[in-house]
C-alpha positions, 0 to 999 in steps of 0.5 A: 970471884972467890969460891966463897963468893960463888957459893953465896951467889948460888945460895941466893937462888935456892928455895927454902927447902933446898937451903935446909938441905944445904945447911944439913950437909954443912953441919955434917961436914963440920962433924968429926969424921968417923973412925975407920976400922982396920977391916974397913981400911983394908976393904977401901984399899982393896977397892982402890987397887981394883980400880987402879988395875982396871977391874971395874964395871960401869953401873949402866952396864949392870943395872937392871932395867926390867924392874 
């Protein structure tokens, strides 16, 4: 089964509201990507470097549960 066939099969089982959300997502994918500023590119690269160097924390370790 191809990816397209698998996707179409999954779509058949979705509700009308879920299909609207899928359509909105597909329309977003069709748009041209936004340009990234040099500052944003530097921040992205810095984040990638931190992950590569093991400088990350799991969300479940820092999320607040008292609110």
